[in-house]
Structure formats: structure tokens, C-alpha cells
C-alpha positions as CSV (number, residue, x, y, z in Angstrom):
1,M,42.8,134.0,256.4
2,N,41.6,134.7,260.0
3,I,38.4,134.6,261.8
4,L,37.1,136.8,264.5
5,F,34.4,135.9,267.0
6,I,32.3,138.6,268.8
7,S,31.6,137.0,272.4
8,N,30.5,138.1,275.8
9,D,31.9,135.5,278.2
10,P,34.5,136.7,280.4
11,N,35.4,133.2,281.3
12,I,37.2,132.9,278.1
13,F,40.1,134.6,279.9
14,K,40.2,132.0,282.3
15,E,42.6,129.5,281.3
16,G,41.2,125.8,281.7
17,S,37.6,127.0,281.8
18,A,35.1,125.0,279.7
19,V,34.4,128.1,276.9
20,R,38.4,128.5,276.9
21,L,38.8,125.0,276.1
22,R,35.9,125.1,273.3
23,M,37.6,128.1,271.6
24,R,40.9,126.4,272.1
25,A,39.5,123.3,270.0
26,Y,37.8,125.8,267.4
27,A,41.2,127.6,266.9
28,D,43.1,124.2,266.8
29,A,40.8,122.8,263.9
30,F,40.9,126.0,261.9
31,A,44.5,126.2,262.2
32,A,44.9,122.4,261.0
33,S,42.4,123.1,258.1
34,H,43.4,126.4,257.0
35,G,46.5,127.7,258.9
36,G,44.8,130.5,260.3
37,T,44.4,132.3,263.5
38,L,40.8,132.4,265.6
39,H,40.6,135.9,267.1
40,I,37.9,136.8,269.9
41,L,36.7,140.1,271.0
42,S,34.9,140.4,274.1
43,R,34.0,142.4,277.6
44,A,36.6,141.4,280.2
45,A,37.7,142.4,283.9
46,R,40.7,144.5,282.2
47,T,41.8,145.5,278.6
48,E,44.3,143.0,277.5
49,V,45.4,140.7,274.5
50,I,46.2,137.1,275.3
51,T,47.9,135.0,272.7
52,D,47.6,131.3,273.2
53,G,49.0,129.7,270.1
54,T,46.5,130.3,267.2
55,L,44.0,131.6,269.6
56,V,44.3,135.5,270.5
57,L,41.7,137.0,273.1
58,H,41.3,140.7,272.8
59,G,39.7,141.5,276.2
60,V,38.4,145.0,276.7
61,R,37.0,146.6,280.0
62,A,33.6,148.1,279.3
63,G,30.0,148.0,280.4
64,K,27.1,146.8,278.1
65,L,26.4,150.3,276.7
66,G,30.0,151.0,276.3
67,A,30.6,147.9,274.5
68,L,27.9,148.6,272.0
69,L,29.5,152.0,271.5
70,R,33.2,150.8,271.5
71,F,33.2,147.4,269.9
72,P,32.3,148.2,266.4
73,G,35.3,150.3,265.8
74,I,37.6,148.2,267.7
75,A,36.4,144.9,265.8
76,H,36.8,147.1,262.5
77,A,40.5,147.9,263.5
78,I,41.1,144.1,264.1
79,I,39.4,143.0,260.8
80,H,41.9,145.3,259.0
81,S,45.2,144.4,261.3
82,E,44.7,141.0,261.5
83,S,43.4,140.1,257.6
84,I,39.8,138.8,259.2
85,A,37.8,137.0,256.5
86,I,34.7,136.2,258.7
87,V,33.2,137.8,261.7
88,S,30.8,135.5,263.7
89,A,28.8,137.0,266.2
90,Q,27.4,134.7,269.2
91,D,24.0,136.2,268.8
92,P,21.7,138.2,266.4
93,F,21.2,140.7,269.2
94,E,23.9,143.2,270.6
95,H,26.7,141.1,269.3
96,G,25.3,140.8,265.8
97,W,24.8,144.5,265.8
98,I,28.3,145.0,266.6
99,A,29.6,142.5,264.0
100,M,27.5,144.2,261.3
101,K,28.7,147.2,262.1
102,A,32.2,145.9,262.3
103,V,32.1,144.6,258.6
104,Q,30.8,147.6,256.9
105,G,33.5,149.1,254.4
106,T,35.4,145.6,254.5
107,D,35.7,142.4,252.5
108,A,34.8,140.4,255.7
109,K,32.0,138.0,255.8
110,L,29.3,138.4,258.5
111,H,28.1,135.1,260.3
112,I,25.5,134.9,263.0
113,Q,25.1,132.3,265.6
114,V,21.6,131.7,266.8
115,H,21.4,129.9,269.8
116,T,17.8,130.8,271.5
117,D,14.2,130.7,270.1
118,F,14.0,134.4,269.8
119,L,10.9,134.2,267.7
120,S,8.8,132.1,270.1
121,P,6.1,134.0,271.6
122,W,7.3,133.2,274.8
123,F,10.5,135.1,274.3
124,T,8.2,138.2,275.4
125,R,5.3,136.7,276.8
126,G,5.2,135.9,280.7
127,H,2.2,133.9,281.5
128,I,-1.4,132.5,280.6
129,Y,-4.2,132.5,283.0
130,R,-3.4,129.1,284.7
131,S,0.4,129.6,285.2
132,P,2.4,132.0,287.7
133,R,3.4,135.3,286.2
134,V,7.1,135.7,285.0
135,R,8.3,139.1,284.4
136,M,10.1,138.8,281.0
137,P,12.8,141.4,280.4
138,L,12.0,144.3,278.3
139,L,15.2,144.1,276.4
140,N,13.7,140.8,274.9
141,R,11.4,142.9,272.6
142,I,14.3,145.3,271.6
143,R,16.5,142.3,270.8
144,R,13.7,140.8,268.8
145,R,13.6,144.1,266.8
146,M,17.5,144.1,266.4
147,A,17.7,140.5,265.2
148,G,15.7,141.2,261.9
149,P,18.4,143.9,260.3
150,V,21.2,141.9,261.5
151,L,20.0,138.7,260.2
152,R,19.2,140.4,256.6
153,H,22.9,141.6,256.4
154,A,24.3,138.0,257.3
155,D,26.2,136.1,254.7
156,G,25.5,133.1,256.8
157,I,23.5,131.8,259.8
158,R,23.9,128.9,262.2
159,A,21.0,127.5,264.2
160,V,21.4,125.1,266.9
161,S,18.0,123.2,266.0
162,H,15.5,122.9,263.2
163,R,13.0,124.6,265.1
164,V,15.0,127.6,265.3
165,A,15.9,127.5,261.9
166,D,12.5,126.8,260.6
167,S,11.3,129.8,262.6
168,I,13.9,132.2,261.1
169,V,12.9,130.9,257.5
170,K,9.2,131.5,258.2
171,R,9.5,135.0,259.7
172,Y,12.4,136.4,257.2
173,G,11.8,134.1,254.1
174,R,14.2,134.8,251.1
175,N,15.5,137.9,253.1
176,V,18.1,136.0,254.8
177,P,20.6,133.0,254.1
178,V,19.2,129.7,254.5
179,P,20.3,128.7,258.1
180,S,22.8,125.6,258.6
181,V,21.8,123.7,261.7
182,I,24.5,122.4,263.8
183,P,23.7,121.3,267.2
184,I,25.4,122.3,270.7
185,A,28.1,119.6,271.3
186,V,27.5,117.2,274.0
187,D,29.9,115.2,276.1
188,V,28.7,111.4,275.5
189,N,30.7,110.3,278.6
190,V,28.3,109.8,281.3
191,P,29.6,110.4,284.8
192,T,29.4,108.2,287.6
193,P,26.1,109.0,289.4
194,A,26.8,110.8,292.4
195,P,24.2,110.8,295.3
196,L,21.8,113.7,296.3
197,P,22.0,115.4,299.6
198,P,20.1,113.4,302.3
199,H,16.7,114.0,302.0
200,P,13.2,112.3,302.9
201,F,11.9,112.1,299.3
202,T,10.9,108.7,297.8
203,F,10.4,110.6,294.3
204,A,12.8,113.3,293.9
205,L,12.4,115.7,290.8
206,I,15.7,117.5,289.7
207,A,16.1,120.7,287.5
208,V,19.2,121.9,286.0
209,G,19.8,125.5,284.5
210,R,20.1,129.0,285.2
211,L,17.7,130.9,287.5
212,E,16.5,133.3,285.2
213,P,12.9,134.0,283.9
214,E,12.9,132.2,280.6
215,K,13.5,128.7,282.7
216,R,10.1,129.4,284.5
217,V,11.2,127.4,287.7
218,E,8.2,128.9,289.1
219,D,6.0,126.3,287.2
220,I,8.0,123.6,288.7
221,I,7.5,125.0,292.5
222,A,3.8,125.2,291.3
223,V,3.7,121.5,290.2
224,V,5.1,120.5,293.7
225,A,2.3,122.6,295.3
226,R,-0.4,120.9,293.6
227,L,1.0,117.5,294.2
228,K,2.2,117.8,297.9
229,D,-0.9,116.5,299.5
230,A,-1.4,113.4,297.4
231,Y,2.2,112.5,297.3
232,P,3.7,113.6,300.9
233,T,7.2,112.2,299.9
234,L,7.6,114.3,296.5
235,G,10.2,116.7,296.5
236,A,12.6,118.9,294.2
237,F,16.3,119.6,293.8
238,I,17.1,122.8,292.0
239,I,20.5,123.2,290.8
240,G,21.5,126.3,289.3
241,E,22.1,130.1,290.1
242,G,20.9,133.3,288.7
243,R,18.9,136.6,289.2
244,E,15.5,134.8,290.0
245,R,16.9,132.6,293.1
246,A,15.6,134.9,295.9
247,K,12.4,135.3,294.3
248,L,12.1,131.7,293.9
249,E,13.0,130.7,297.4
250,R,10.2,133.4,298.7
251,M,7.6,131.6,296.3
252,A,8.6,128.2,297.9
253,R,8.3,129.9,301.6
254,R,4.8,131.3,300.5
255,K,3.5,128.0,299.5
256,D,4.9,126.0,302.7
257,L,7.4,124.3,300.6
258,E,10.7,125.0,302.2
259,D,11.2,121.3,303.0
260,R,10.1,120.0,299.4
261,I,12.2,122.7,297.3
262,V,15.7,122.2,297.8
263,F,17.8,124.9,296.1
264,L,21.5,123.5,295.5
265,G,23.1,126.5,293.5
266,A,25.7,125.9,291.0
267,R,27.2,122.3,291.1
268,A,29.7,121.1,289.0
269,D,28.6,117.6,289.5
270,A,25.0,118.5,288.1
271,R,25.3,115.7,285.5
272,A,26.4,113.3,288.0
273,L,23.5,114.1,290.4
274,M,21.0,113.8,287.7
275,A,21.0,109.9,287.7
276,S,20.1,109.8,291.5
277,A,16.9,111.6,290.7
278,Q,13.6,109.9,289.8
279,C,12.5,112.6,287.1
280,F,14.2,115.3,285.3
281,V,11.9,118.3,285.2
282,Q,12.5,121.2,282.5
283,A,9.7,123.9,282.4
284,S,11.6,126.5,280.1
285,A,9.7,129.1,278.2
286,Y,11.8,128.5,275.0
287,E,15.1,126.9,274.3
288,G,17.3,127.0,271.3
289,Y,18.4,123.3,271.8
290,G,18.0,121.8,275.3
291,L,21.4,120.5,276.4
292,T,20.2,119.3,279.7
293,L,17.4,116.9,278.0
294,I,20.2,115.3,276.2
295,E,22.2,115.0,279.5
296,A,19.4,113.6,281.3
297,A,18.6,111.2,278.7
298,L,22.0,109.9,278.5
299,A,22.0,109.3,282.5
300,R,18.6,107.4,281.8
301,V,16.3,109.6,283.7
302,P,12.7,109.8,282.9
303,I,12.1,113.3,281.5
304,V,9.1,115.7,281.9
305,T,9.6,119.1,279.7
306,S,7.9,121.9,278.3
307,D,7.4,121.7,274.3
308,V,10.8,123.5,273.5
309,G,13.9,123.2,271.8
310,I,14.4,119.8,270.5
311,V,11.3,118.4,272.0
312,G,9.4,117.0,268.8
313,E,12.8,117.3,266.7
314,V,14.8,114.5,268.6
315,F,12.4,113.5,271.3
316,T,8.8,112.6,270.9
317,G,6.2,113.2,273.4
318,Y,4.8,110.0,275.2
319,H,7.5,107.9,273.6
320,E,10.8,109.3,274.8
321,V,9.7,112.4,277.1
322,L,6.3,113.5,278.6
323,S,6.0,117.0,277.2
324,A,3.5,119.9,278.2
325,P,2.7,123.2,276.6
326,V,4.6,126.1,278.2
327,A,3.2,127.6,281.3
328,D,1.0,124.8,282.2
329,P,1.8,123.3,285.6
330,T,-1.5,121.5,285.6
331,N,-0.4,119.3,282.6
332,F,3.1,118.9,284.0
333,A,1.6,117.5,287.6
334,A,-0.8,115.1,285.5
335,H,2.7,113.8,284.0
336,I,4.4,113.6,287.1
337,A,1.7,112.0,288.9
338,W,1.7,109.2,286.4
339,L,5.3,108.6,286.5
340,I,5.2,108.5,290.2
341,E,2.4,105.6,289.9
342,D,3.8,103.8,287.0
343,H,7.4,102.3,287.5
344,E,7.2,100.6,284.1
345,A,6.5,103.8,282.5
346,R,9.6,105.4,284.0
347,R,11.8,102.9,283.0
348,E,10.5,102.6,279.3
349,L,10.6,106.4,278.8
350,A,14.2,106.7,280.0
351,M,15.2,103.7,278.0
352,Q,14.0,105.0,275.0
353,A,15.3,108.5,275.6
354,E,18.8,107.3,276.2
355,K,18.4,105.3,272.9
356,R,17.3,108.5,270.8
357,A,19.9,110.6,272.2
358,R,22.7,108.4,271.3
359,E,21.2,108.0,267.9
360,H,20.7,111.8,267.6
361,L,24.4,112.3,268.5
362,A,25.6,109.7,266.2
363,E,23.5,111.3,263.3
364,T,24.7,115.0,263.9
365,D,28.1,116.6,263.6
366,S,28.7,119.2,266.3
367,S,32.6,118.9,266.2
368,P,35.0,121.8,266.1
369,E,35.8,120.8,262.6
370,A,31.9,121.2,261.7
371,V,31.6,124.7,263.3
372,I,34.6,126.0,261.6
373,G,33.5,124.3,258.3
374,D,30.3,126.3,258.5
375,L,32.3,129.5,258.7
376,V,34.9,129.1,256.0
377,R,32.2,128.0,253.4
378,L,31.2,131.6,253.3
379,V,34.8,132.5,251.8
380,S,34.6,129.7,249.5
381,N,31.2,130.2,248.2
382,A,32.3,134.0,247.9
383,S,35.5,132.9,245.7
384,E,33.5,130.2,243.5
385,M,31.2,133.2,242.8
386,V,33.7,135.3,241.5
387,N,35.4,132.6,239.4
């Protein structure tokens, strides 16, 4: 019995990359428990097959449209040639559609991973009257339509949070398998704090994430603009890269915040820098899980966040974090002003968030063995039904 992942992360082909090491851990867990091989099909810089022990990478040079047209046939051939029993897609959209087509006419089971809250209204919505306008990709509307047929054909679904799992059950009911919930793995080892670049701020915000529309970094800039006169030494560090960076830099200039909003780009030491800020902020429109919230909690930084991902599931508002509705910079600003003025609140929130994060990590199993176990149960359940 072997497994095939349908992926879209070219970093898999970089030896030593984080995603390669994670796939290596999955392959080792699968080999140890079932003696099988993990195959991964993904777009790549060139067409090649890399065999790394029980991990086999099938790279295909193709654009997004080319992958949609070619990958079902390629995956179908791999299913037959490599005795694939389970095909798992990294999302219920393009990759889920590829996997769904690939398993047709075979005995392979279809497994879908759901890492994002695609049923949130904010998956397609760009603003409300009191927030900056963010242009959400038209592709998100198409993806939401694709997800329904894919999930209805799935033999198993993995969601990364109960928020996501519950939304799937509410939307599709008994037409889909009950999702299992396996959170994203988090490294509990907290790095030694690293100093932020020299700055004049006495209260520094820090945000970490891709600079893409769904992260709504515009709202963080709007918050600093609202508070800059009342708190002249407030500033924000933005860590991450993405398509929105130039737009966000222009917004900061328009609001005369060039000296208040510092874009640091992608940083390998992002977790170490968190501990040197006075507040971690996240303004995302939606999240499947919210990895950086856990990382910030472990770094003992008070958190102000939009109500997304594991907020309400792991972290409680006004007890471990301060949460605000999506696209509500006024509410965000009020939370941050409170933290600026109340040192004891900052300390208490940070302590409670760290405690709850560690409890959550102790309560859940997101190990490679758990992920592999969620996959192979599809074959085990099928065997039990036949017997």
C-alpha cells in the first residue's frame, strides 16, 4: 500500500527545506507503520523524479492551467504503476479536483485536506463601510464552487480546526464524510528573543504573515493612522512578503506613516523577533488555523487578533487574547490603546495565552503518525466493510 499527495509547493524539491523535512517525516511514519512509500506529485521548475528512500517526488514543469489539464492523467498513471491506495490533495480546490479525477476508475481512496476557512463570508468579501477596501481574488469564488463536488466525492476529509470542520458539516451535511480535526504541527521550542531593528518606538506592534489580500494588513496600517496622534511613539513592524507589498507601502506613504510602518520582508528569525515587540497583531479576513497566534502566545507577547481560525476554539477573547470582528480597525485601535495604557493587562494576557497554547498543544496530536493514521483509516474502514 502506497500513498500519493497532490501538492503545489516547489520547495518540496529543495533538500533541507521545511516542507521537504515535513514530507520526509510523513514518509518515515508511513514506512514504519505500514512499510509503504509516500509519493508526491507537484509542479516544479523542471520535470524529474527524485527518490529519497521511501519518499518519491514527481516534479512536472507546468503552469497552473497546464497542471489542471495534465495532472489528472499523470496522477492516474502513478496510481496504477505504484499501487497507490490513497490519494490526498492539499486543498479542495484545484488540487482536490485533480485528485478527484485521478482516482476515477481506480480503487484508490480520495482524501481532502482543508487548511483554510473557505466557507467564511470573508473568503470573497473585501470590506465593510468602516474598513479599507481589499480586492479579494475572483478565483476564490470559483474555488468555493469547486469545493462542493470535490468534498462530496471524498472518502475522508481532514480539517485543521473545529471552526473549519463545523462549517463544512453545516454547509454540506451528510453529503460529505465527517471531517477529522488534526491541527497544524507547531514547534514548541521557543527561540531566543532577537532584537528588532533600531527604532524610536516605545510600543512596537509586530505582524507576521504573507502580504496577500486575505491578511488585511491594510487594517493594521489604518489602526496606526488612528492612534498616531494620541500615541506618538507607536509603530509597527510587518514581517513577510507577497503581492500586496507595494500597495501596502503606498498606503503607508499616503497616510504619512513611512516612519511608523516598517516592512522587514521575509525573515527566518520571525519567531525570535516576536518576543521583542510589545504586541502581536493579526487582522486576517479568515484563517484555517492560525499558526502565528500559537507562536506569539509561546513567545509571551500579548495578542490582538481578528476573530478567525482558532480564536474562540483555543483562545478566548478578553482572557487570552483581545479579538475584534474582521475589517474593524476602530475596534482594533481600542484594544491596542488599552494595552498601551495598561501594563498589567499586557502581562496577564500574555501569561494566559502562553498557558492555553501549551495546554492546546498537549491536548492535540498533530504528529506525522497522526496525519498518516488519518489517511490509512480510509483503507482500514473499507476492508472492515467488505469483511
